[in-house]
C-alpha positions in Angstrom: -18.5 -4.3 6.9 -21.3 -5.5 4.6 -20.0 -7.2 1.3 -21.9 -6.4 -1.9 -22.4 -8.6 -5.0 -19.4 -9.5 -7.1 -18.6 -7.2 -10.0 -18.0 -9.1 -13.3 -15.6 -7.5 -15.7 -14.1 -8.2 -19.1 -10.4 -8.0 -19.9 -9.6 -5.0 -22.2 -7.3 -7.2 -24.3 -9.3 -10.4 -24.9 -12.7 -9.8 -23.3 -12.2 -12.7 -20.9 -14.3 -12.6 -17.8 -13.1 -12.1 -14.2 -14.8 -10.8 -11.0 -14.0 -8.9 -7.9 -15.8 -8.2 -4.6 -17.6 -5.0 -3.8 -18.8 -3.4 -0.6 -22.2 -2.1 0.5 -20.5 -0.5 3.5 -17.2 -0.6 5.4 -15.2 1.2 8.1 -11.6 1.8 9.1 -11.8 -0.2 12.4 -8.6 -2.1 13.0 -6.7 -0.4 10.3 -2.9 0.0 10.3 -0.7 2.6 8.4 2.9 2.2 7.6 5.7 4.7 6.9 5.6 4.0 3.2 2.0 5.3 3.2 0.3 1.9 2.8 -2.9 1.4 4.8 -4.3 -2.1 5.7 -8.0 -1.8 6.6 -9.6 -5.3 7.2 -13.1 -3.8 7.3 -12.6 -1.9 4.1 -11.0 -4.3 1.6 -10.5 -2.9 -1.9 -9.8 -4.9 -5.2 -6.3 -4.5 -6.7 -5.8 -1.6 -9.0 -3.8 -3.7 -11.5 -4.4 -7.3 -12.4 -3.3 -10.0 -14.8 -5.9 -11.7 -17.1 -6.1 -15.4 -16.4 -7.1 -16.0 -20.0 -4.6 -14.1 -22.1 -2.1 -13.1 -19.3 -2.3 -9.4 -20.2 -1.8 -6.9 -17.5 -4.5 -4.2 -17.2 -5.8 -1.5 -14.9 -9.1 -2.6 -13.3 -10.5 0.8 -14.0 -10.0 0.2 -17.7 -12.0 -3.1 -17.7 -15.5 -3.1 -19.1 -18.1 -3.8 -16.4 -20.3 -6.7 -17.6 -22.6 -6.9 -14.6 -23.1 -7.9 -11.0 -23.7 -11.3 -9.6 -26.7 -11.6 -7.3 -26.1 -11.0 -3.6 -28.2 -13.9 -2.2 -28.0 -17.6 -2.8 -31.7 -17.8 -3.8 -30.9 -15.5 -6.7 -28.0 -17.5 -8.1 -30.1 -19.5 -10.5 -30.6 -16.4 -12.7 -26.9 -15.6 -12.9 -25.2 -16.4 -16.2 -23.0 -19.6 -15.7 -20.1 -17.8 -17.3 -20.3 -15.1 -14.7 -20.3 -17.6 -11.9 -17.3 -19.4 -13.4 -15.3 -16.2 -13.8 -12.1 -16.3 -11.7 -11.5 -13.8 -9.0 -8.9 -11.2 -9.7 -5.7 -11.4 -7.6 -3.1 -8.8 -6.6 0.1 -8.9 -8.6 3.4 -10.1 -7.1 6.3 -7.6 -6.8 7.9 -9.2 -9.9 4.7 -9.0 -11.9 4.4 -5.2 -11.1 7.9 -4.8 -12.6 6.8 -6.9 -15.6 3.8 -4.7 -16.1 6.0 -1.6 -16.0 8.3 -3.1 -18.7 5.2 -3.8 -20.8 4.3 -0.1 -20.8 1.3 -0.2 -18.4 2.6 2.8 -16.6 2.0 5.2 -19.5 1.8 8.8 -18.2 3.4 10.2 -15.1 0.5 9.5 -12.7 0.0 5.9 -13.8 3.8 5.2 -13.7 4.0 6.8 -10.2 1.0 4.8 -9.0 2.3 1.5 -10.4 5.8 2.0 -8.9 4.2 2.8 -5.6 2.1 -0.4 -5.8 5.3 -2.4 -6.5 7.0 -0.8 -3.5 4.1 -1.6 -1.2 4.0 -5.2 -2.5 7.7 -5.5 -1.7 7.2 -4.3 1.8 4.1 -6.5 2.5 6.4 -9.3 3.8 7.6 -7.0 6.6 4.5 -5.3 7.9 3.6 -7.7 10.7 6.0 -9.4 13.1 5.0 -12.9 11.9 5.6 -11.8 8.3 9.3 -10.7 8.6 11.5 -12.5 6.0 15.0 -12.4 4.7 15.2 -8.9 3.2 14.0 -7.1 6.4 16.5 -4.6 7.6 18.5 -4.6 4.3 18.9 -1.7 1.9 16.8 -2.1 -1.3 18.8 -3.7 -4.2 18.2 -4.9 -7.7 14.9 -4.2 -9.3 13.4 -2.9 -6.1 16.2 -0.3 -5.9 15.7 0.8 -9.5 12.0 1.1 -8.9 12.5 3.3 -5.8 15.0 5.5 -7.6 12.5 6.0 -10.4 9.7 6.7 -7.9 11.9 9.3 -6.2 12.6 11.0 -9.5 8.8 11.2 -10.2 8.0 12.6 -6.7 8.2 16.3 -6.7 8.2 18.2 -3.3 5.4 20.6 -4.2 3.3 19.1 -1.4 4.3 17.9 2.1 2.7 14.5 1.4 5.1 14.1 -1.6 8.0 15.2 0.6 7.1 12.5 3.1 6.9 9.9 0.4 10.2 10.9 -1.1 11.9 10.9 2.3 10.6 7.4 3.1 11.8 6.1 -0.2 15.2 7.6 0.3 15.4 6.1 3.8 14.7 2.6 2.5 17.4 3.2 -0.1 19.8 4.0 2.8 20.2 7.6 1.7 19.6 9.0 5.1 21.0 12.6 4.6 18.8 13.0 1.5 15.8 11.7 3.4 16.4 14.3 6.2 16.6 17.1 3.7 13.2 16.1 2.3 11.7 16.2 5.8 12.8 19.8 6.3 9.9 20.9 4.1 7.3 19.3 6.4 5.7 21.6 9.0 2.0 20.7 9.1 0.7 19.2 12.3 -0.9 16.4 10.4 2.4 15.2 9.2 4.9 16.2 11.8 4.6 12.9 13.7 5.4 10.8 10.7 8.2 13.2 9.7 9.7 12.9 13.2 9.4 9.1 13.1 11.2 8.9 9.7 13.9 11.2 11.0 14.4 8.9 14.0 14.6 5.9 11.8 17.3 7.6 9.7 19.2 8.4 12.8 19.1 4.8 13.8 20.2 3.6 10.3 16.9 1.7 10.0 15.9 0.9 6.4 12.8 -1.3 7.1 9.2 -0.2 6.7 7.6 0.5 10.1 4.1 1.0 11.4 3.3 4.7 11.8 3.2 6.2 15.3 -0.3 6.9 16.3 -0.6 10.7 16.6 -3.4 10.4 19.2 -1.4 7.9 21.4 0.6 9.8 24.0 2.3 8.8 27.2 0.2 9.5 30.3 3.3 10.5 32.2 5.3 12.7 29.9 2.8 13.4 27.1 5.2 12.3 24.3 4.0 10.1 21.4 3.8 6.4 21.8 4.6 4.1 18.8 1.0 2.9 18.6 -2.2 3.1 20.6 -1.4 -0.5 21.9 1.9 0.5 23.4 2.2 -0.1 27.2 5.6 1.5 27.7 7.0 5.0 26.8 10.3 5.0 24.9 11.1 8.5 26.2 10.5 8.5 29.9 10.3 4.7 30.5 6.9 4.7 32.1 5.3 1.3 32.1 1.6 0.5 32.5 1.4 -3.2 31.5 
């Protein structure tokens, strides 16, 4: 990964300045993907899609912000950078509650933007449960309150015209505790690329599990029975019991 110069932007509402990082190059080494579709790629970081202005506190899509310029990439070039650019605060990802607030303020105008904003809120909610050290109180519990209303709205927006949408809808239904509905969504999934995640979600439904989980690595198989392992780092098969620690 090679970081690029910071991109300086202006808030669409007040023209206040902010900045975010860019990349000259990156890769997907060390990436992790979860059942809700979120991918964490430490060598390919991306700025948040929606942010809150630190000046006027308005929410806005980063894509809607005016690009003011780039800061220089090397320390020796910093003297020529506008002081206001250097003082611009870095954008930060919204909290789960702020995503809901942005929705209430109408930032999700249009089906695609509403769907994307609700997806981001869902991912943010699940962030606390993606790594073992990050598990907190709501892990293993059916979504309630604002999170449940958000997921129900996302399900309503997700058609099943594509298998990817069927997977998304099935996962949302699973986390809502609607296991039968989740299984019905999975019946439409037949492609090899998605059969592993469909199988995993179905197994989680059978177990009554409503927590987000890391996706099974399709390329990771047991050397004894050939069935899929949970991840490429697994050292024991959950099917035949083979152990190679």
